[in-house]
N, C-alpha and C positions, 0 to 999 in steps of 0.2 A: 161369814166366818165369826165364830164366837169370840168376843173380845175378852181379854183376861181382866181379873181384879187381883192385883198383886198384894203382897203382905198377908197378914193373918186375917183375911176378910173373905166372906162368901157373898157373892153377888145376889141381890134380891131376886127371888123366883119370878120368872116371867119378864125380867128386865129387857127392854129393847135397846140393843147396842147402836151406836151411831153408824151412819151409812158409809159403807166401804166403797171407795172409787166414785165419788160424785161426778156428775156430768159437768162439762164446761158451760157456764152460763151463755146463753145467746145474747142476753142484755149486757152491753159493755158498760161497766160501772164508770162514773166520772173519775178522773185522776184525783187521788187523795181521799178516796172513799174510806169511811170508817165503819167497821162492824161494831156497832155500839152496844151489843149485848151478847156475850158469849161466856163460857165457863171453862175451867180446867177441873178435872177429877183426879186427885192424887198426882202421880201413881201412888197407890196405897202403901207400897213398900217404902217409899220416900217421904210421902206426906200422908200420914194415917188419917182415915176417916174418923169423924167425931163420935164419941160414945153416945151422944144424945141424938144422933141422926135418925131420920125416919125411913131412909132407904140406903142401900149400898150399891153404887153404880159399878159399871166397868170402868177401868182407867181411861182417861182422856188427857194426854200430856200436853205440855206447852209446845213441844216440837210438832205434835200432830195438829194442834190449833194453828200454829204459824204456817205449816204446810198447806192447810186449808185456806188460810188468808191469801197466800200467794196464788193458789189454784183458782180461787174465785175472782181474784183481781182487786181485793181490798188492799189499802196501804197501811191501815192501823186497826187495832182492836181496843175495845173496852171490856176488860175481864171482870165479871161480876162474881163476887163470892158465892159459891154454891152452898146450899143449906146442908149438904152432907159433910161439910167441913166445919159447921158451927161457926164459932168466932175465932177459930184458928186460921188465920189468913195467910199462912206460909206458902201454900201452893200458888195462890193468886199473886202474892208479892213476888215470888220467884219468877213467875211468868212475866210480870211487869219489868223487873230488873233485867231479865234475859232478853227483852225485846229491843234493847238499845234505844229507848224513847218512843218506840212505835206502839206501846200499849199503855193505857191508863187502867186504874183499878177502882172498884167499888167494894168496900169492906163491910164486914159485920163486926160490930164492937159491942162490948158490954159496958155498963156503968163504971166498972172497975178499971177500965183502960186508963193508962197514965198519959199525961201530956207528952212525955218523952216517946211513948209508943205511938201516939198520934203523929208526932213529928217524923218519926221513922217511917211510918206508912206514907206520909206526904212525900218524903224524900224518894221513896220507892216508886211513886207515881199514882198513889191513891188520891182520888178527888171527890169521893162521895161515900156515904154509908147507905146500906139497904135495910129497910124495916119491912118485915114480911108479916102479913096478916092472914095468910092462907093457912087455915087451921090444920089441914091435913099434912102440912109440910114442916111446921115449927110449933113449939110450945109458946104460949102467950107470954109477952113481956109487958109489964105495967107501963101505961102511957107516960107516967111521970118520969120513968127512967129514960124512955125514948126522947122525951122533950128535953131532958137534961143533956143527953148526948147531942141532940140537934143544936142546942145552944153552944156547946163546946166546938163542934165541927164547923159551925158558921164562922167562927173566928179564923179558921184556916181557908175560908172561901169555898168550902166543899158544899155539895148539895145532898139532898135526901132522895133516895129511890124508894118508892113504895109499891108493894105488891099486894093486891087485894082482889076480891071477887066483887062483881057489880052489885050483888044483893047487899053487900056490907057497906057500900058507900054512905048511905044515910047516917048510920050510926058512927062512922069514922069522920064525917064531914068536919065537925068542929075541931077535932084534933089536927086533921090535915091542913085546915085553913089557918091554924095557929102556928104552924111550923115557920121558923124565921129564915128559911133558906129558899133557894130554887128547889122545887119539888118535881121529880120525874116519875111518872106513872108507868109501871111495866105493863106492856101488852094491852093498852087501852082500858085497863081496869077489868079485863076479862068479861066483856059483854056476852050476854046470852044471845047468840046469833039467831037462834030459832025464834026469838021474839021480834026480830026485824029491826031495821035501822031507825024506824020511827017510834020505837018503844019508849015508855016513860023512863025506864032504867038508863038507856043510852042518852036520852035527853038530859038526864041529871048529870051524867058524866060531861057532856058538852057544856052544860051550864057551869059546872065546876071549873072547867078550863076557861070559859068565857069571862067569868067573874074574877079570876085570879091569874093575873099575867105572869106570876112566878111559877105557874104549873106548866110542865112539858109532858109529852107522852111519847112512848115508844109504840110504833104501829107494827109491831113484830108479832111473831107466833101465830100466823093463820092456821098452822097445822094443829095447834092446841084448841083453837076456837071453832073451827069449821064443823058443821053438822052434815052437810051434803057433799062436800068436796068440790071437784074431784081431787084426789091426792096428788102431791108432788112426786110422782113416780112414773117410770116408763115414758119419759119424754113429754109429759103433760105440760103444755104451754099456757093453760088457763086454769091453774090449780086454785082451789079454795075460793071459787067464785062467790060463795055466799058471804065471805068476809070482806070482799073488795069494797062494797058500798060503805061499810063502817070505816075502814082505814082511809079511803079516799076522802070521806067527809072531814076527818080529822086533819089530814094533810092539807086540804084546800082551805079550811077555815083557820088553821093555825100553822101556816107554812114555816114560820120561824121558831116553832117550839116543838118540832117532831124529830124523832130519831128512829133508826131502824137497825136491827141486828139479827143475826142468824139464829141465836139461842143454842148454837152448837155447844156441847154434844146432846142437847135436847133431853134434859132429865125428866124422868117419870112419864114419858109418853106411853099410852096404853094401846092405841089403835094401830099406828104404823110409824115407821121412821122415814122422814122425808129425804129425798135427794137434795142436798144443799145447793147444788147448781140450779135446780128447778125452783128452789125458794128464792134465789136471786132473781130469777125470771118473773117472779110475782111482783117485783118492785114497780116496773112501768105501768102495771094495772092500777096502782094506787097513787103513784106520783107520775102524772101523765105528760108533763112537759120537762124539758131539759132544766129549766129554772127550778121547778119543784124538786127534781131529782138531786140537783146540786145542793140545795138547802138541806134536804133530808139526809143526804149521805156525806156531805163535806162541810158546808158552812156551819150548820147547827152543832154537830159534834165537836168540831174544832173550837168553836166559841165556848163550849161548855168544858171541854177536857184539855185543850191546848191553847188557852186564851193568850198566852205569851207569844204564840206564833201568828196570831191574827193581827193584821194591820189595823 
């Protein structure tokens, strides 16, 4: 079914809509599991898409996100500001407030943000900001501006989420290592899976985590990274086999600094739209013991996003 884009917006040509009617995961998530990376899109009629956006998605509302959470068996969400909303965080904040404490947020802010605005975001449940270095998704922001923002949000106890591609890590290394907060890398820094798990590129990523104990990683988005699949469709229980060695290595070497999320509603996918239930079934392939699963899905995200609830 073609998903609508409401308001005065036209969906990007060829846009892949999120998966209708996902399967029930066979993998039973541990109680209290957190989907630590997901988004809301609009709805456009209520929360307009940003003029500077690089894409126009179908709508993906908070109600639809929360229904997916319940269906998959998660207890909580971390809603990450989508680039199609720029630095207008209203849709993300609305989802956090509506969640009744079951969602936290990651915002995008500009240098012009006031202390009062940061406090309001904090009160709504925001606990981090995202810096995006993927050139096809956002326009460049000067590093001095980002460092200034990082210094300000550090005072609130927030962290910085960074999104970049593996080839860009060498030139960004000095900036990333100077950040004064916990740093969370989206999707393992987007390694080139075709180069193999022993590539120099992935070795540099592991070195980055090894040498900097403030750096965490999300081991999410195999559907973005996979080259050979198979796809998480049609009941496939061993999806994205080529990504498994990468994610498993990160989980096993850094068990206390990893997070996992669905990435629903999966912005900008080009090849296929995965069944979110089968994505959940990917988890036990990369976190192979009950202890590793509990850390990845419960203990780590709770420590980062709900520390006041952790004994």
